[in-house]
C-alpha positions as CSV (number, residue, x, y, z in Angstrom):
1,M,85.9,129.1,112.5
2,R,88.5,126.3,112.1
3,A,88.6,125.8,115.9
4,I,84.8,125.5,116.0
5,A,84.7,123.0,113.2
6,F,87.5,121.0,114.9
7,L,85.6,120.9,118.3
8,T,82.3,119.9,116.6
9,A,84.0,117.0,114.8
10,A,85.8,116.0,118.1
11,A,82.5,115.9,120.0
12,L,80.7,113.9,117.2
13,L,83.5,111.4,117.1
14,A,83.5,111.0,120.8
15,L,79.9,109.8,121.1
16,P,79.9,106.4,119.2
17,L,83.3,105.2,120.4
18,A,83.4,102.0,122.3
19,S,85.0,102.4,125.7
20,G,87.3,99.5,125.4
21,A,89.2,101.1,122.4
22,Q,92.6,102.9,122.9
23,T,92.4,106.7,122.7
24,R,94.5,108.2,119.9
25,P,96.9,111.1,120.7
26,S,95.1,113.8,118.9
27,P,93.5,117.0,120.3
28,A,90.0,115.7,119.5
29,L,87.9,114.1,122.1
30,Q,87.6,110.4,121.8
31,A,85.5,109.5,124.9
32,Q,84.8,105.8,125.3
33,A,81.6,105.5,127.1
34,T,78.1,104.4,126.5
35,R,74.6,105.6,127.4
36,P,73.6,104.9,131.1
37,S,71.9,101.7,131.8
38,E,68.5,101.3,133.5
39,P,68.6,101.5,137.3
40,G,69.3,98.2,139.0
41,T,71.7,96.3,141.2
42,R,75.3,97.0,140.8
43,P,78.2,94.5,141.0
44,P,80.4,94.4,144.0
45,E,82.9,97.3,144.3
46,L,86.6,96.6,144.2
47,P,89.3,98.1,146.4
48,P,91.4,101.0,145.0
49,R,94.0,100.4,142.3
50,P,96.7,97.9,143.5
51,T,100.3,99.2,143.5
52,A,103.5,97.3,143.3
53,P,105.1,96.2,146.6
54,G,107.0,98.9,148.3
55,T,105.3,101.7,146.3
56,T,102.6,104.2,147.1
57,S,99.8,105.6,144.9
58,T,100.9,108.6,142.9
59,P,98.7,111.7,142.5
60,P,98.0,113.2,139.1
61,I,100.7,115.2,137.4
62,Q,100.9,118.6,139.1
63,V,101.5,121.7,137.1
64,P,102.5,124.5,139.5
65,G,103.1,128.0,138.4
66,P,101.4,131.3,137.6
67,P,98.4,131.1,135.3
68,L,98.4,132.4,131.8
69,T,96.0,135.3,131.3
70,T,94.3,136.5,128.2
71,P,93.7,140.2,127.4
72,G,90.2,141.5,127.8
73,P,88.1,143.4,125.3
74,P,90.0,145.9,123.1
75,V,90.0,149.6,123.9
76,G,87.1,151.3,122.1
77,S,84.7,148.4,122.3
78,P,81.3,149.1,123.8
79,A,80.9,148.7,127.5
80,P,79.1,145.6,128.7
81,T,75.4,146.0,129.3
82,S,75.8,145.1,133.0
83,E,78.7,145.0,135.4
84,P,79.4,141.7,137.3
85,P,78.5,141.8,141.0
86,V,81.2,142.5,143.5
87,G,83.0,139.3,144.3
88,Q,81.9,137.4,141.1
89,P,84.8,135.7,139.3
90,V,85.8,136.9,135.9
91,S,87.1,134.6,133.1
92,P,90.4,135.2,131.4
93,L,88.5,136.8,128.5
94,G,86.9,139.3,130.8
95,V,83.4,137.8,130.8
96,P,81.9,137.2,134.3
97,G,80.8,133.9,135.5
98,S,83.9,131.7,135.6
99,P,87.1,131.9,137.6
100,V,90.5,132.7,136.1
101,T,92.5,130.1,138.0
102,T,91.7,127.1,140.0
103,P,93.8,124.9,142.3
104,S,96.0,122.2,141.0
105,P,94.5,118.9,140.0
106,A,93.4,116.8,143.0
107,P,94.7,113.3,143.8
108,P,93.3,110.4,141.8
109,V,89.6,109.7,142.4
110,M,89.0,106.0,143.2
111,A,85.6,104.4,143.1
112,P,84.6,104.0,146.8
113,G,83.5,100.7,148.2
114,P,84.7,97.7,150.2
115,S,86.5,94.7,148.8
116,A,84.5,92.6,146.4
117,P,82.6,89.9,148.3
118,S,82.6,86.3,147.1
119,G,78.8,86.0,147.2
120,P,76.6,86.5,144.2
121,T,74.8,89.7,145.5
122,A,75.9,93.0,146.9
123,A,74.1,96.1,148.2
124,P,73.0,98.3,145.3
125,Q,74.5,101.8,145.4
126,T,73.0,103.4,142.3
127,P,71.1,106.6,142.8
128,P,67.3,106.4,142.8
129,T,65.5,106.5,139.5
130,G,65.5,110.0,137.9
131,E,68.2,111.4,140.2
132,Q,71.0,113.2,138.3
133,P,74.1,113.7,140.4
134,A,75.5,116.4,138.0
135,A,72.3,118.5,137.6
136,G,71.9,121.9,139.3
137,R,75.5,122.5,140.3
138,L,79.0,123.3,139.0
139,L,81.1,120.2,138.6
140,T,84.8,120.1,139.4
141,L,86.9,117.6,137.5
142,P,87.3,115.3,140.5
143,E,83.6,115.3,141.0
144,A,83.0,114.4,137.4
145,L,85.5,111.5,137.7
146,E,83.8,110.3,140.9
147,I,80.4,110.3,139.1
148,A,81.8,108.4,136.1
149,L,83.6,105.8,138.2
150,G,80.4,105.1,140.1
151,Q,77.9,105.3,137.2
152,Q,79.6,104.1,134.1
153,P,77.9,100.8,132.8
154,N,81.1,99.7,131.2
155,I,82.9,99.6,134.5
156,Q,79.9,97.7,136.0
157,A,80.1,95.2,133.2
158,R,83.8,94.6,134.0
159,L,82.9,94.0,137.7
160,Y,80.4,91.3,136.6
161,D,83.1,89.7,134.4
162,Y,85.4,89.6,137.4
163,A,82.7,88.0,139.5
164,A,82.2,85.4,136.9
165,A,85.9,84.7,136.8
166,R,85.9,84.2,140.6
167,Y,83.2,81.6,140.2
168,R,85.2,79.8,137.7
169,V,87.9,79.4,140.4
170,D,85.2,77.7,142.5
171,Q,84.4,75.4,139.6
172,A,88.1,74.4,139.3
173,I,88.3,73.5,143.0
174,S,85.1,71.5,143.1
175,P,86.5,68.2,141.7
176,M,88.9,67.9,144.7
177,L,85.9,67.9,147.1
178,P,83.7,64.9,148.0
179,Q,81.0,64.1,145.5
180,L,77.7,62.9,146.9
181,N,74.9,61.4,144.8
182,A,71.6,59.7,145.5
183,S,69.5,57.5,143.2
184,W,66.3,55.5,143.3
185,D,65.2,53.1,140.6
186,L,61.8,51.4,140.2
187,A,61.2,48.9,137.4
188,T,58.2,46.8,136.5
189,G,57.7,44.1,133.7
190,Q,56.2,40.8,132.9
191,I,57.3,37.5,131.3
192,A,54.8,35.5,129.2
193,T,55.4,31.6,128.9
194,V,53.4,29.5,126.3
195,G,52.8,25.8,127.0
196,R,50.5,22.9,126.0
197,S,47.6,21.7,128.1
198,V,46.8,18.3,129.2
199,P,45.0,16.6,127.5
200,P,46.9,18.1,124.4
201,G,45.1,20.3,122.0
202,R,45.2,23.6,123.7
203,N,48.0,26.3,124.3
204,I,48.2,27.9,127.7
205,T,49.9,31.3,128.3
206,L,51.4,31.9,131.7
207,T,52.2,35.5,132.7
208,D,54.7,36.3,135.4
209,R,54.6,40.0,136.5
210,R,57.7,41.3,138.3
211,E,58.5,44.6,140.0
212,T,62.0,45.6,141.3
213,T,63.3,48.7,143.2
214,D,66.8,49.9,144.1
215,A,67.7,52.9,146.3
216,R,71.3,54.0,147.2
217,I,73.5,56.9,148.1
218,S,77.0,57.1,146.7
219,L,80.1,58.9,147.8
220,S,83.3,59.4,145.9
221,Q,86.5,61.3,146.7
222,L,89.5,62.1,144.6
223,L,92.4,60.7,146.5
224,F,95.3,61.6,144.3
225,D,95.6,63.1,140.8
226,F,99.3,64.2,140.6
227,G,98.2,67.9,140.9
228,K,96.0,68.1,137.9
229,N,93.2,70.0,139.6
230,L,95.6,72.1,141.6
231,A,97.1,73.3,138.3
232,A,93.6,73.9,136.8
233,T,92.7,76.0,139.9
234,E,95.9,78.0,139.6
235,V,95.0,78.8,135.9
236,A,91.6,80.0,137.0
237,K,93.0,82.2,139.7
238,R,95.4,83.9,137.3
239,L,92.7,84.5,134.8
240,A,90.5,86.0,137.5
241,D,93.4,88.3,138.4
242,V,93.5,89.3,134.7
243,A,89.8,90.1,134.8
244,K,90.4,92.2,137.9
245,E,93.1,94.2,136.1
246,D,90.7,94.7,133.3
247,I,88.5,96.7,135.6
248,E,91.4,99.0,136.3
249,V,92.0,99.3,132.6
250,Q,88.4,100.3,132.0
251,R,88.5,102.8,134.9
252,D,91.6,104.4,133.4
253,L,89.9,104.7,130.0
254,I,86.8,106.2,131.4
255,A,88.8,108.7,133.5
256,L,90.6,109.8,130.4
257,A,87.4,110.1,128.4
258,V,85.9,112.2,131.2
259,K,88.9,114.5,131.3
260,E,88.9,115.0,127.5
261,A,85.2,115.7,127.4
262,Y,85.5,118.1,130.4
263,F,88.2,120.2,128.7
264,N,86.5,120.1,125.3
265,L,83.4,121.5,127.0
266,L,85.5,124.3,128.5
267,F,87.1,124.9,125.1
268,A,83.6,125.2,123.6
269,K,82.6,127.7,126.3
270,R,85.8,129.7,125.7
271,L,85.0,129.9,121.9
272,I,81.5,131.3,122.7
273,L,83.1,134.0,124.8
274,V,85.6,134.8,122.0
275,N,82.9,135.0,119.3
276,R,80.6,137.2,121.5
277,Q,83.5,139.6,121.8
278,A,83.9,139.5,118.0
279,I,80.2,140.3,117.7
280,E,80.6,143.4,120.0
281,R,83.6,144.6,117.9
282,A,81.7,144.0,114.7
283,E,78.7,146.0,116.0
284,L,80.9,148.9,117.0
285,N,82.5,148.9,113.5
286,L,79.0,148.8,111.9
287,R,77.9,151.8,114.0
288,S,81.0,153.7,113.0
289,A,80.7,152.9,109.3
290,R,77.0,154.0,109.3
291,G,77.9,157.3,111.1
292,F,80.6,158.1,108.5
293,F,78.3,157.1,105.7
294,E,75.5,159.4,107.0
295,V,77.8,162.4,107.1
296,G,79.1,161.5,103.6
297,T,82.8,160.7,104.5
298,R,82.6,157.0,103.7
299,P,81.0,155.0,100.9
300,K,78.1,152.6,101.3
301,S,80.5,149.7,100.7
302,D,82.0,150.2,104.2
303,V,78.6,149.7,105.7
304,T,77.9,146.5,103.8
305,R,81.3,145.2,104.6
306,A,80.7,145.8,108.3
307,E,77.3,144.1,108.0
308,V,78.9,141.0,106.4
309,D,81.5,140.8,109.2
310,L,78.8,141.1,111.8
311,A,76.8,138.3,110.2
312,N,79.9,136.1,110.0
313,A,80.6,136.6,113.7
314,R,77.0,135.6,114.5
315,L,77.4,132.5,112.4
316,D,80.6,131.5,114.3
317,T,78.8,132.0,117.6
318,I,76.0,129.7,116.5
319,R,78.5,127.1,115.6
320,A,80.3,127.5,118.9
321,T,77.0,127.2,120.8
322,N,76.2,123.9,119.0
323,A,79.7,122.7,119.7
324,E,79.2,123.4,123.4
325,R,76.0,121.3,123.3
326,L,77.8,118.4,121.6
327,A,80.6,118.6,124.1
328,R,78.1,118.5,127.0
329,V,76.5,115.4,125.5
330,A,79.9,113.8,125.2
331,L,80.7,114.6,128.9
332,N,77.4,113.2,130.1
333,T,77.9,110.1,128.1
334,A,81.4,109.6,129.5
335,M,80.1,110.1,133.1
336,G,77.3,107.5,132.4
337,I,74.4,109.9,133.1
338,S,71.5,111.0,131.0
339,I,72.7,112.9,128.0
340,D,70.2,115.7,128.4
341,T,71.5,116.6,131.9
342,P,72.3,120.4,132.0
343,T,75.9,119.8,133.2
344,E,78.0,122.8,134.0
345,V,81.7,122.6,134.9
346,V,84.2,124.8,136.7
347,D,86.6,126.6,134.3
348,I,90.1,125.3,134.8
349,L,91.3,125.9,131.3
350,T,94.5,127.6,132.3
351,Y,98.2,127.0,131.8
352,H,100.8,126.0,134.4
353,P,104.3,124.9,133.4
354,L,104.9,121.1,133.7
355,N,108.2,119.9,135.0
356,V,108.7,116.1,134.8
357,E,111.6,113.7,134.2
358,A,111.1,111.3,131.2
359,A,113.1,108.5,132.8
360,Q,111.0,108.7,136.0
361,L,107.8,108.6,134.0
362,L,108.9,105.4,132.2
363,S,109.7,103.5,135.3
364,E,106.5,104.7,137.0
365,A,104.4,103.6,134.0
366,L,105.7,100.1,134.2
367,R,104.8,99.9,137.9
368,Q,101.4,101.5,137.6
369,R,99.9,100.4,134.3
370,A,97.3,97.7,134.6
371,E,98.0,96.5,131.0
372,Y,101.5,95.5,132.0
373,R,100.3,93.6,135.1
374,Q,97.8,91.9,132.9
375,A,100.5,90.7,130.5
376,K,102.6,89.2,133.3
377,L,99.5,87.5,134.8
378,R,98.8,85.9,131.5
379,V,102.3,84.5,131.6
380,D,101.6,83.0,135.0
381,A,98.4,81.5,133.7
382,A,100.2,80.0,130.7
383,E,102.8,78.4,133.0
384,A,100.1,76.8,135.1
385,T,98.4,75.5,131.9
386,V,101.7,73.8,130.9
387,K,101.9,72.1,134.3
388,Q,98.3,71.0,134.0
389,Q,98.8,69.4,130.6
390,I,101.9,67.6,131.7
391,R,100.1,66.1,134.7
392,N,97.3,64.8,132.5
393,F,99.7,62.0,131.5
394,F,99.3,60.5,135.1
395,P,96.5,58.4,136.5
396,D,93.7,59.4,139.0
397,L,93.0,57.5,142.2
398,V,89.4,57.7,143.4
399,G,87.7,56.2,146.5
400,N,84.1,55.0,146.0
401,A,81.4,53.9,148.4
402,F,77.7,53.4,148.3
403,Y,75.0,52.3,150.7
404,G,71.4,51.4,150.0
405,G,68.7,48.8,149.6
406,T,67.3,46.6,146.9
407,G,63.9,45.0,146.4
408,F,60.6,46.0,148.0
409,E,62.0,44.9,151.3
410,L,65.0,47.2,150.7
411,T,67.5,44.5,151.5
412,E,70.7,46.3,152.8
413,V,73.6,46.5,150.3
414,W,76.8,48.5,150.5
415,E,80.2,48.7,148.9
416,L,83.7,50.2,149.4
417,G,86.3,50.4,146.7
418,V,89.2,52.3,145.1
419,T,89.4,53.0,141.4
420,L,92.5,53.7,139.3
421,N,91.8,55.6,136.1
422,W,94.7,55.8,133.6
423,N,94.3,56.8,130.0
424,I,97.5,55.2,128.6
425,F,97.2,56.2,125.0
426,D,94.8,58.6,123.3
427,G,96.2,59.0,119.8
428,G,98.7,61.7,120.8
429,N,96.1,64.2,122.0
430,K,97.8,64.9,125.3
431,I,101.2,65.4,123.6
432,A,99.6,67.9,121.2
433,R,98.0,69.8,124.1
434,V,101.4,70.0,125.9
435,R,103.0,71.5,122.8
436,E,100.1,73.9,122.3
437,S,100.4,75.1,125.9
438,R,104.2,75.7,125.6
439,A,103.6,77.7,122.4
440,L,101.0,79.8,124.2
441,L,103.5,80.4,127.0
442,A,106.2,81.6,124.6
443,G,103.6,84.0,123.0
444,A,102.6,85.3,126.4
445,Q,106.2,86.0,127.4
446,V,106.8,87.9,124.1
447,R,103.6,89.9,124.7
448,V,105.1,91.2,128.0
449,Q,107.9,92.7,126.0
450,A,105.5,94.1,123.5
451,A,103.4,95.7,126.3
452,Q,106.5,97.3,127.7
453,L,107.4,98.8,124.4
454,D,103.9,100.1,123.9
455,I,103.9,101.7,127.3
456,W,107.2,103.4,126.6
457,Q,105.9,104.7,123.3
458,Q,102.7,106.1,124.8
459,V,104.6,107.9,127.5
460,E,107.2,109.4,125.2
461,Q,104.5,110.5,122.7
462,A,102.3,112.0,125.4
463,L,105.3,113.9,126.8
464,L,106.3,115.2,123.4
465,T,102.7,116.3,122.8
466,V,102.7,118.2,126.2
467,R,105.9,120.0,125.3
468,E,104.5,120.9,121.9
469,A,101.3,122.3,123.4
470,E,103.4,124.4,125.9
471,E,105.3,126.0,123.0
472,R,102.0,126.7,121.2
473,I,100.6,128.3,124.3
474,Q,103.6,130.7,124.5
475,A,103.4,131.5,120.8
476,S,99.7,132.0,120.8
477,G,99.9,134.4,123.8
478,V,102.3,136.6,121.8
479,A,100.0,136.4,118.8
480,V,97.0,137.6,120.9
481,Q,98.9,140.6,122.2
482,S,100.1,141.5,118.7
483,A,96.6,141.0,117.2
484,L,95.0,143.1,120.0
485,E,97.4,146.0,119.4
486,N,97.0,145.8,115.6
487,F,93.2,146.0,116.1
488,R,93.5,149.0,118.3
489,L,95.6,150.8,115.7
490,A,93.4,149.9,112.8
491,Q,90.3,151.0,114.7
492,G,91.9,154.3,115.7
493,R,92.9,155.0,112.1
494,F,89.4,154.2,110.9
495,D,87.8,156.5,113.6
496,A,90.3,159.2,112.6
497,G,89.2,158.9,108.9
498,V,92.6,157.8,107.6
499,G,92.1,154.1,107.6
500,T,89.7,151.8,105.7
501,I,87.1,149.4,106.8
502,L,89.1,146.6,105.2
503,E,92.0,147.3,107.6
504,V,89.6,147.1,110.6
505,T,87.9,143.9,109.5
506,D,91.2,142.2,108.7
507,A,92.5,143.2,112.2
508,Q,89.4,142.0,113.8
509,L,89.5,138.6,112.1
510,A,93.2,138.2,113.0
511,L,92.3,139.0,116.7
512,T,89.5,136.5,116.8
513,Q,91.6,133.8,115.1
514,S,94.5,134.3,117.5
515,Q,92.1,134.1,120.5
516,N,90.6,130.9,119.1
517,T,94.1,129.5,118.6
518,E,95.1,130.4,122.2
519,A,92.0,128.6,123.6
520,Q,92.7,125.6,121.3
521,S,96.3,125.5,122.7
522,L,95.1,125.6,126.3
523,A,92.6,122.8,125.7
524,D,95.2,120.7,123.8
525,F,97.7,121.2,126.7
526,R,95.2,120.0,129.4
527,I,94.2,117.0,127.2
528,A,97.8,116.2,126.6
529,V,98.5,116.2,130.3
530,S,95.5,114.0,130.9
531,R,96.9,111.5,128.3
532,L,100.3,111.6,129.9
533,E,98.6,110.7,133.2
534,R,96.9,107.8,131.5
535,A,100.2,106.7,129.9
536,T,101.9,106.6,133.3
537,G,99.0,104.8,135.1
538,R,97.8,107.8,137.0
539,R,94.1,108.6,137.2
């Protein structure tokens, strides 16, 4: 029951989380995704994740080894109503419909697509309206990741942010290119003159109406500015690179949210199987208690106690079923598809030993994490900003020319010239800007060290969580074996008339709790491995 309540709370917490937030290292699901957007055009796709020079992309953490199996139904439980067809896979709990083992995790799934074009439009790649890529088939984890990386609106929003950052680079370059302007002026007016007439005695008003026109085309070119605009362009380029890495950060967060939701859905399904077996055992105990009561060897209290246990098992199954629905909603939200899609997933909730070196993971994380690359790019942008502010002390040299005509006859006029603009003193504004940029540079350099410490902490915490989950799996497996044997003994004693119904119900409760704990440990292990992959920059 505690496991069901835990999973329900995890799925409820997962739904409203903003995808840009950092996931916490807890067993609960914290998916960071939003509801899918309306169909429309998508931003340009980016190439796969960049890697450091001389390195290659690293597949997800592999966990080879034999799978951990869970015992089936206890001896003496009623036979299932129907046998599974020949060749149909059977789950670790003995219920047909899901395989026991699956292959190791596949390499990282990257969102397909060519390099992002510089133009404002790109070919839309969203599925047609109403199409649900996850409906009607069993989804593997790589397929769920592929759907999320292609459908998630938060990733699309980051793509648009990157496109806007690229256009800001164009804006920074534009002052260094020729500037061409055209103008045409038309003015009309009159001048009134008052005079005396001859002979005197009358005033005469003379009106002179005038109309003027002027048309010209002007050309200006920045000749030399001591590198001011070049530095501004460099700042814009580095900030665009930061926006590009933000796409990778969002993709990593979405991938982690999908993995957590995927394994939480499998955990919910496993709890349903465990509780259905508990119902079968409770029904068997109830039939036995009624039989003994009818022949007069057991009191009525044994029957009522068995009825209570059966009702509690059904209540736990109802909770587990609702937890499965909530976990499916969380997975659909993480993938960016309609929340009412009947998503079904392949069961890979198994255990394989994980062998990794902590030192290797730390060095790999610094090479692969987009957050670390972002921090270093912000240092480059801050250095370019310092150069720009220093160069603002120097003058600008601009060439000017215009050609046109004036008057109604458009008398030809033209001019060529060179202008020197130099703001010699502005009250100390430029000095303050230089000091500000240097302070920002120092802060960006310190943030690189902070990012490195954060990455090391996340890797170490994730690795410790994986180790703890592995130990829990081993301990819970022993507990399941012991609880199963205890239930068999208690059931045998009760059937022989020497045991009490209390012994049977206690043994049944211990068996159900141990199976729930084992399923929780398996889910926690797979989620911990997913978080370790996220901490090391793998997807």
